[in-house]
N, C-alpha and C positions, 0 to 999 in steps of 0.2 A: 514254597508257599505261593499260591496263585496271587496274582496282582489284585489289590482291592480288598483282600481278606482282612488285614488289620483294621480297616475302616468299619467293616461289618462287625467285627468283635467289639470295637469301641462303641459303636452305635448300640449294640445289644447291652453292653455294660451300662451305658447311660440310661437306656430304657429301663433296665432292672433297678437302677438307683432311683430313677424318677418314680417307679412303682413303689419302692420302699418308702420314699418321702410321702407319697400319697397315703399309704397305709398309716404312717405316723400322723398324718393330718386327720384321718378318721379317729384315731385315738385322742388327739387333742380336742377334737370336736366333742367326742364322747365325755371326756373329762370335764370340759367346760359345761356341758349340759348337766352333768351330775352336780357340779358346783352351784349352778343356777337352781337346780332342784332343791338343794339344801337351803339356799337363800330364800326362795319363795315358800317352801314347805315348812321350814322350821324357824329360821332367823326372823323374817318379817313378822309372822304372827306372834313370836316371842317378845319382840321389842315394840310393837305397835298395838294400838287399841283397835283391832280389826276382827271381823268374823274370821275364824281360822279356816273353815272348810274350803272356801274358794282358793286360798293360797296353798292349802295342802293338795288340792286337785291339780293346780298348776305345777306344784313340786313333783307330783307323781308323773305328770305328763312329760316334764323335762327329764326325769329319771328314765322313763321308758324310751324316749328318743335317744338319750345317751347310750342306753343299752343296745338299741338297734344300731347305732353308729359302730359300736365295738363289733357286733356280730356281723353286720353287712361288710364292714371294712375287712374283717378276716376272710369272709367268703370272696370278696372282690380280689383280695391279694392272691388267694389260691387260684382263682380263675385266671387272673393275669399271668401268673407264673406258668400255669399249664399252657395257656395260649402262646406265650413267648417261647416255650420249649418246642412248640409246633411251628413257630415262625408266623403266628397269627396275632390278631388283636381280639380281645374279649370286650365287647361293648357292655356297659352297665345296663342292668335291667330297667327299662323305662318305667315300669310299674312301681318299682322300689323308689326310683328317683322322684316320681310324681307323688308317691305316698309321703316321702320325707319332706318334700316341698310343702305339701298340704298340711302336714303336722306342724311344720315350722310356722306357717302362716297362722294356723289356729292358735298355737301357743303364743305367738307374738301378739295376736289380737286379744287373747286372754290376759296377757301381761299388761298390755295397754289399758284394757278395761279396769283391771285391778288397780293400776296406778291412778287412774282418774277417779274411780269410785272412792278410793280411800284418801285421795288427796284433798 
């Protein structure tokens, strides 16, 4: 076995495990967004005296972003695995990252507005 090869194998193993943890983080984020969607879209309008539709819109928005987390996380995992097989790195799509950031900001501002309007 050539000198240094065990370190390369170990580094590859660590990189793949880190990739797996990142994939699981996409899932946790997706599940959290779905839980928030139920809270905003169903629970709050059911227990508070508020106009339902704005909360339902927020709930749908959080459900959509949660679904995107699942889909893009799976896509990202596959891209990283293929890149690692080639000994490369797969950079995330800047457009997707920007879209997710903007969606998060919009949903955060909507949540903030709903909290202050109904408070």
